[in-house]
Every structure is written in C-alpha cells, then in structure tokens.
Backbone as XML, in Angstrom:
<?xml version="1.0"?>
<chain id="A" units="angstrom">
  <residue number="1" name="MET">
    <atom name="N" x="16.517" y="-231.410" z="3.917"/>
    <atom name="CA" x="14.807" y="-230.578" z="3.426"/>
    <atom name="C" x="15.224" y="-230.461" z="5.521"/>
  </residue>
  <residue number="2" name="LYS">
    <atom name="N" x="14.146" y="-229.423" z="5.072"/>
    <atom name="CA" x="14.173" y="-228.561" z="6.907"/>
    <atom name="C" x="12.801" y="-228.962" z="7.235"/>
  </residue>
  <residue number="3" name="LYS">
    <atom name="N" x="12.550" y="-229.552" z="8.653"/>
    <atom name="CA" x="11.792" y="-230.719" z="9.724"/>
    <atom name="C" x="10.491" y="-229.052" z="9.876"/>
  </residue>
  <residue number="4" name="ASP">
    <atom name="N" x="9.400" y="-230.045" z="9.719"/>
    <atom name="CA" x="8.352" y="-229.434" z="9.715"/>
    <atom name="C" x="7.908" y="-229.649" z="11.494"/>
  </residue>
  <residue number="5" name="LYS">
    <atom name="N" x="7.498" y="-228.151" z="12.192"/>
    <atom name="CA" x="7.704" y="-228.065" z="14.107"/>
    <atom name="C" x="6.103" y="-228.324" z="13.505"/>
  </residue>
  <residue number="6" name="ASN">
    <atom name="N" x="5.053" y="-228.974" z="12.842"/>
    <atom name="CA" x="3.621" y="-228.949" z="12.311"/>
    <atom name="C" x="3.502" y="-230.574" z="12.747"/>
  </residue>
  <residue number="7" name="ILE">
    <atom name="N" x="4.141" y="-231.107" z="12.512"/>
    <atom name="CA" x="4.281" y="-232.633" z="12.463"/>
    <atom name="C" x="4.494" y="-233.025" z="13.174"/>
  </residue>
  <residue number="8" name="MET">
    <atom name="N" x="3.383" y="-234.082" z="14.368"/>
    <atom name="CA" x="4.024" y="-234.724" z="15.284"/>
    <atom name="C" x="3.440" y="-236.106" z="15.085"/>
  </residue>
  <residue number="9" name="SER">
    <atom name="N" x="4.554" y="-237.270" z="15.894"/>
    <atom name="CA" x="4.025" y="-237.983" z="15.539"/>
    <atom name="C" x="3.828" y="-238.514" z="17.113"/>
  </residue>
  <residue number="10" name="TYR">
    <atom name="N" x="2.944" y="-240.347" z="17.116"/>
    <atom name="CA" x="2.250" y="-241.040" z="18.236"/>
    <atom name="C" x="2.358" y="-241.919" z="18.103"/>
  </residue>
  <residue number="11" name="THR">
    <atom name="N" x="2.797" y="-242.210" z="19.209"/>
    <atom name="CA" x="2.857" y="-244.134" z="19.421"/>
    <atom name="C" x="0.859" y="-244.503" z="19.732"/>
  </residue>
  <residue number="12" name="THR">
    <atom name="N" x="0.723" y="-245.793" z="18.842"/>
    <atom name="CA" x="-0.841" y="-246.195" z="19.302"/>
    <atom name="C" x="-1.440" y="-246.048" z="20.620"/>
  </residue>
  <residue number="13" name="ALA">
    <atom name="N" x="-0.438" y="-246.326" z="21.717"/>
    <atom name="CA" x="-1.101" y="-245.832" z="22.946"/>
    <atom name="C" x="-1.045" y="-244.511" z="22.523"/>
  </residue>
  <residue number="14" name="GLU">
    <atom name="N" x="-0.099" y="-243.392" z="22.008"/>
    <atom name="CA" x="-0.608" y="-242.025" z="22.846"/>
    <atom name="C" x="-1.988" y="-241.763" z="21.958"/>
  </residue>
  <residue number="15" name="HIS">
    <atom name="N" x="-1.794" y="-242.405" z="21.055"/>
    <atom name="CA" x="-3.273" y="-242.011" z="19.803"/>
    <atom name="C" x="-4.585" y="-242.059" z="20.921"/>
  </residue>
  <residue number="16" name="LYS">
    <atom name="N" x="-4.776" y="-243.421" z="21.438"/>
    <atom name="CA" x="-5.562" y="-243.762" z="22.523"/>
    <atom name="C" x="-6.345" y="-243.386" z="23.213"/>
  </residue>
  <residue number="17" name="ALA">
    <atom name="N" x="-5.041" y="-243.240" z="24.203"/>
    <atom name="CA" x="-5.488" y="-241.937" z="25.131"/>
    <atom name="C" x="-5.816" y="-240.754" z="24.556"/>
  </residue>
  <residue number="18" name="ARG">
    <atom name="N" x="-4.971" y="-239.637" z="23.711"/>
    <atom name="CA" x="-5.091" y="-238.532" z="22.965"/>
    <atom name="C" x="-7.862" y="-238.975" z="22.109"/>
  </residue>
  <residue number="19" name="ARG">
    <atom name="N" x="-7.470" y="-240.017" z="21.769"/>
    <atom name="CA" x="-8.431" y="-239.614" z="21.683"/>
    <atom name="C" x="-9.661" y="-240.487" z="22.285"/>
  </residue>
  <residue number="20" name="ALA">
    <atom name="N" x="-9.060" y="-241.081" z="23.928"/>
    <atom name="CA" x="-10.009" y="-240.825" z="24.826"/>
    <atom name="C" x="-10.079" y="-239.575" z="25.664"/>
  </residue>
  <residue number="21" name="GLU">
    <atom name="N" x="-9.821" y="-238.723" z="25.631"/>
    <atom name="CA" x="-9.454" y="-237.549" z="26.032"/>
    <atom name="C" x="-10.537" y="-236.695" z="24.746"/>
  </residue>
  <residue number="22" name="CYS">
    <atom name="N" x="-10.764" y="-236.994" z="23.477"/>
    <atom name="CA" x="-11.954" y="-236.144" z="22.839"/>
    <atom name="C" x="-13.653" y="-236.582" z="23.419"/>
  </residue>
  <residue number="23" name="ARG">
    <atom name="N" x="-14.025" y="-234.959" z="23.675"/>
    <atom name="CA" x="-15.195" y="-235.654" z="23.833"/>
    <atom name="C" x="-16.114" y="-235.369" z="22.661"/>
  </residue>
  <residue number="24" name="THR">
    <atom name="N" x="-16.365" y="-235.990" z="21.544"/>
    <atom name="CA" x="-17.128" y="-236.159" z="20.746"/>
    <atom name="C" x="-17.211" y="-236.990" z="20.833"/>
  </residue>
  <residue number="25" name="ASP">
    <atom name="N" x="-18.373" y="-237.688" z="20.746"/>
    <atom name="CA" x="-19.328" y="-238.948" z="20.983"/>
    <atom name="C" x="-19.443" y="-240.093" z="19.846"/>
  </residue>
  <residue number="26" name="LEU">
    <atom name="N" x="-17.974" y="-240.136" z="19.520"/>
    <atom name="CA" x="-17.019" y="-241.111" z="18.268"/>
    <atom name="C" x="-18.341" y="-241.862" z="17.746"/>
  </residue>
  <residue number="27" name="SER">
    <atom name="N" x="-18.383" y="-242.931" z="19.020"/>
    <atom name="CA" x="-19.924" y="-243.784" z="19.177"/>
    <atom name="C" x="-21.390" y="-243.098" z="18.210"/>
  </residue>
  <residue number="28" name="LYS">
    <atom name="N" x="-21.470" y="-242.683" z="18.456"/>
    <atom name="CA" x="-22.596" y="-241.398" z="17.933"/>
    <atom name="C" x="-22.140" y="-241.017" z="16.581"/>
  </residue>
  <residue number="29" name="VAL">
    <atom name="N" x="-21.544" y="-240.399" z="15.806"/>
    <atom name="CA" x="-20.530" y="-240.139" z="14.538"/>
    <atom name="C" x="-20.738" y="-241.566" z="13.871"/>
  </residue>
  <residue number="30" name="ASP">
    <atom name="N" x="-20.097" y="-242.485" z="14.328"/>
    <atom name="CA" x="-19.980" y="-243.767" z="13.033"/>
    <atom name="C" x="-21.324" y="-244.895" z="12.806"/>
  </residue>
  <residue number="31" name="ALA">
    <atom name="N" x="-22.574" y="-244.608" z="13.877"/>
    <atom name="CA" x="-23.508" y="-244.487" z="13.742"/>
    <atom name="C" x="-24.616" y="-244.118" z="12.641"/>
  </residue>
  <residue number="32" name="LEU">
    <atom name="N" x="-24.413" y="-242.964" z="12.247"/>
    <atom name="CA" x="-25.593" y="-242.049" z="11.879"/>
    <atom name="C" x="-25.037" y="-242.739" z="9.946"/>
  </residue>
  <residue number="33" name="THR">
    <atom name="N" x="-26.044" y="-242.723" z="9.847"/>
    <atom name="CA" x="-26.744" y="-243.406" z="8.157"/>
    <atom name="C" x="-26.409" y="-242.092" z="7.439"/>
  </residue>
  <residue number="34" name="ASP">
    <atom name="N" x="-26.086" y="-242.191" z="5.744"/>
    <atom name="CA" x="-26.065" y="-241.413" z="5.021"/>
    <atom name="C" x="-27.243" y="-240.983" z="4.529"/>
  </residue>
  <residue number="35" name="GLU">
    <atom name="N" x="-28.230" y="-241.149" z="5.300"/>
    <atom name="CA" x="-29.488" y="-240.547" z="4.946"/>
    <atom name="C" x="-29.513" y="-239.728" z="6.070"/>
  </residue>
  <residue number="36" name="ILE">
    <atom name="N" x="-29.252" y="-240.436" z="7.726"/>
    <atom name="CA" x="-29.425" y="-239.352" z="8.543"/>
    <atom name="C" x="-28.332" y="-237.927" z="8.559"/>
  </residue>
  <residue number="37" name="LEU">
    <atom name="N" x="-26.805" y="-237.720" z="7.588"/>
    <atom name="CA" x="-26.436" y="-237.406" z="7.693"/>
    <atom name="C" x="-26.981" y="-236.187" z="6.666"/>
  </residue>
  <residue number="38" name="GLU">
    <atom name="N" x="-27.447" y="-236.692" z="5.392"/>
    <atom name="CA" x="-27.842" y="-235.986" z="4.530"/>
    <atom name="C" x="-29.070" y="-235.091" z="4.816"/>
  </residue>
  <residue number="39" name="ARG">
    <atom name="N" x="-29.871" y="-235.782" z="5.975"/>
    <atom name="CA" x="-30.891" y="-234.602" z="6.726"/>
    <atom name="C" x="-30.502" y="-233.598" z="7.961"/>
  </residue>
  <residue number="40" name="LEU">
    <atom name="N" x="-29.298" y="-234.256" z="8.049"/>
    <atom name="CA" x="-28.893" y="-233.253" z="9.429"/>
    <atom name="C" x="-28.276" y="-231.869" z="8.691"/>
  </residue>
  <residue number="41" name="ILE">
    <atom name="N" x="-27.705" y="-232.356" z="7.601"/>
    <atom name="CA" x="-26.937" y="-230.942" z="6.689"/>
    <atom name="C" x="-28.207" y="-230.109" z="6.271"/>
  </residue>
  <residue number="42" name="VAL">
    <atom name="N" x="-28.996" y="-230.713" z="5.580"/>
    <atom name="CA" x="-30.305" y="-229.833" z="4.990"/>
    <atom name="C" x="-30.776" y="-229.108" z="5.975"/>
  </residue>
  <residue number="43" name="GLU">
    <atom name="N" x="-30.894" y="-229.439" z="7.683"/>
    <atom name="CA" x="-31.195" y="-228.688" z="8.164"/>
    <atom name="C" x="-30.163" y="-227.817" z="9.080"/>
  </residue>
  <residue number="44" name="ASP">
    <atom name="N" x="-29.311" y="-228.100" z="9.055"/>
    <atom name="CA" x="-28.268" y="-226.878" z="9.353"/>
    <atom name="C" x="-28.802" y="-225.355" z="8.158"/>
  </residue>
  <residue number="45" name="GLU">
    <atom name="N" x="-28.881" y="-224.609" z="8.923"/>
    <atom name="CA" x="-29.438" y="-222.837" z="8.687"/>
    <atom name="C" x="-27.653" y="-222.652" z="7.858"/>
  </residue>
  <residue number="46" name="ASP">
    <atom name="N" x="-25.654" y="-222.986" z="8.167"/>
    <atom name="CA" x="-25.019" y="-222.168" z="7.778"/>
    <atom name="C" x="-25.168" y="-223.502" z="6.412"/>
  </residue>
  <residue number="47" name="GLU">
    <atom name="N" x="-25.739" y="-224.527" z="6.471"/>
    <atom name="CA" x="-25.496" y="-225.387" z="5.284"/>
    <atom name="C" x="-26.350" y="-224.840" z="4.337"/>
  </residue>
  <residue number="48" name="ARG">
    <atom name="N" x="-27.816" y="-224.468" z="4.411"/>
    <atom name="CA" x="-28.689" y="-223.977" z="3.876"/>
    <atom name="C" x="-28.560" y="-223.364" z="2.218"/>
  </residue>
  <residue number="49" name="GLY">
    <atom name="N" x="-29.567" y="-224.351" z="1.333"/>
    <atom name="CA" x="-29.114" y="-223.773" z="0.110"/>
    <atom name="C" x="-27.878" y="-223.404" z="-0.882"/>
  </residue>
  <residue number="50" name="LEU">
    <atom name="N" x="-26.767" y="-224.744" z="0.151"/>
    <atom name="CA" x="-24.734" y="-224.578" z="-0.368"/>
    <atom name="C" x="-25.377" y="-225.689" z="-0.851"/>
  </residue>
  <residue number="51" name="ARG">
    <atom name="N" x="-24.814" y="-225.759" z="-2.391"/>
    <atom name="CA" x="-24.689" y="-226.734" z="-3.049"/>
    <atom name="C" x="-23.584" y="-227.032" z="-4.213"/>
  </residue>
  <residue number="52" name="PRO">
    <atom name="N" x="-23.349" y="-228.137" z="-3.999"/>
    <atom name="CA" x="-21.615" y="-228.174" z="-4.908"/>
    <atom name="C" x="-21.575" y="-227.516" z="-6.517"/>
  </residue>
  <residue number="53" name="ASP">
    <atom name="N" x="-21.384" y="-227.270" z="-6.750"/>
    <atom name="CA" x="-21.260" y="-227.653" z="-8.956"/>
    <atom name="C" x="-20.709" y="-228.258" z="-8.981"/>
  </residue>
  <residue number="54" name="TRP">
    <atom name="N" x="-20.323" y="-230.040" z="-9.011"/>
    <atom name="CA" x="-19.794" y="-230.674" z="-9.471"/>
    <atom name="C" x="-19.411" y="-231.045" z="-11.172"/>
  </residue>
  <residue number="55" name="THR">
    <atom name="N" x="-19.607" y="-230.435" z="-11.665"/>
    <atom name="CA" x="-19.699" y="-229.911" z="-13.202"/>
    <atom name="C" x="-18.800" y="-229.827" z="-13.730"/>
  </residue>
  <residue number="56" name="ARG">
    <atom name="N" x="-17.508" y="-228.994" z="-13.334"/>
    <atom name="CA" x="-16.568" y="-228.570" z="-13.736"/>
    <atom name="C" x="-15.132" y="-229.102" z="-12.786"/>
  </residue>
  <residue number="57" name="ALA">
    <atom name="N" x="-15.778" y="-229.850" z="-12.408"/>
    <atom name="CA" x="-15.104" y="-230.594" z="-10.937"/>
    <atom name="C" x="-13.656" y="-231.398" z="-12.269"/>
  </residue>
  <residue number="58" name="LYS">
    <atom name="N" x="-12.144" y="-231.456" z="-11.394"/>
    <atom name="CA" x="-11.068" y="-232.102" z="-11.989"/>
    <atom name="C" x="-10.718" y="-233.553" z="-11.007"/>
  </residue>
  <residue number="59" name="LEU">
    <atom name="N" x="-10.475" y="-234.301" z="-11.638"/>
    <atom name="CA" x="-9.695" y="-235.008" z="-10.206"/>
    <atom name="C" x="-8.261" y="-235.699" z="-10.678"/>
  </residue>
  <residue number="60" name="ILE">
    <atom name="N" x="-7.464" y="-235.150" z="-10.116"/>
    <atom name="CA" x="-5.974" y="-234.269" z="-9.944"/>
    <atom name="C" x="-5.435" y="-234.882" z="-9.055"/>
  </residue>
  <residue number="61" name="PHE">
    <atom name="N" x="-4.475" y="-235.742" z="-10.025"/>
    <atom name="CA" x="-3.610" y="-237.379" z="-8.870"/>
    <atom name="C" x="-2.179" y="-236.154" z="-8.680"/>
  </residue>
  <residue number="62" name="PRO">
    <atom name="N" x="-1.678" y="-236.388" z="-7.427"/>
    <atom name="CA" x="-0.523" y="-235.612" z="-6.883"/>
    <atom name="C" x="0.182" y="-236.216" z="-7.905"/>
  </residue>
  <residue number="63" name="GLN">
    <atom name="N" x="1.927" y="-235.531" z="-8.372"/>
    <atom name="CA" x="3.072" y="-235.461" z="-8.923"/>
    <atom name="C" x="3.876" y="-236.979" z="-7.994"/>
  </residue>
  <residue number="64" name="ALA">
    <atom name="N" x="4.218" y="-237.872" z="-8.735"/>
    <atom name="CA" x="5.001" y="-238.456" z="-8.654"/>
    <atom name="C" x="6.451" y="-237.787" z="-7.892"/>
  </residue>
  <residue number="65" name="LYS">
    <atom name="N" x="6.897" y="-238.460" z="-6.121"/>
    <atom name="CA" x="8.236" y="-237.786" z="-6.467"/>
    <atom name="C" x="9.812" y="-238.407" z="-6.732"/>
  </residue>
</chain>
C-alpha cells in the first residue's frame, strides 16, 4: 500500500493546540440552534434559492474491505 502524504496524525495535545489557534468562535457555533442556522442559511445570498432535491437521493454504504 502506498503512503498518502496528505494524511496527518496528531496527539490529543497537538489537536487541542491547533484548535486553540483556530479563529472560529466554536462556542458560538455550538450554541446555534437548528432554527437559527436555517434562518442564517435563508439570509445568505449565496444560498438563496438553493433547495436540494432529495426525491432521487440514495443511501449508499461503502464496500467492506
């Protein structure tokens, strides 16, 4: 099997340090309710008018190794 140069491994401490560097206010994101999130999506001009068509959606499970 060839190695993937894009896969990175981090210890818990390294992950916490990287998360601390994040500029996103994760407590604010965690506090969003579904209703607020839906309202923000509706108000976003890039998302306006986009409605996914779930009528043809299929559930596909990955093949077992």
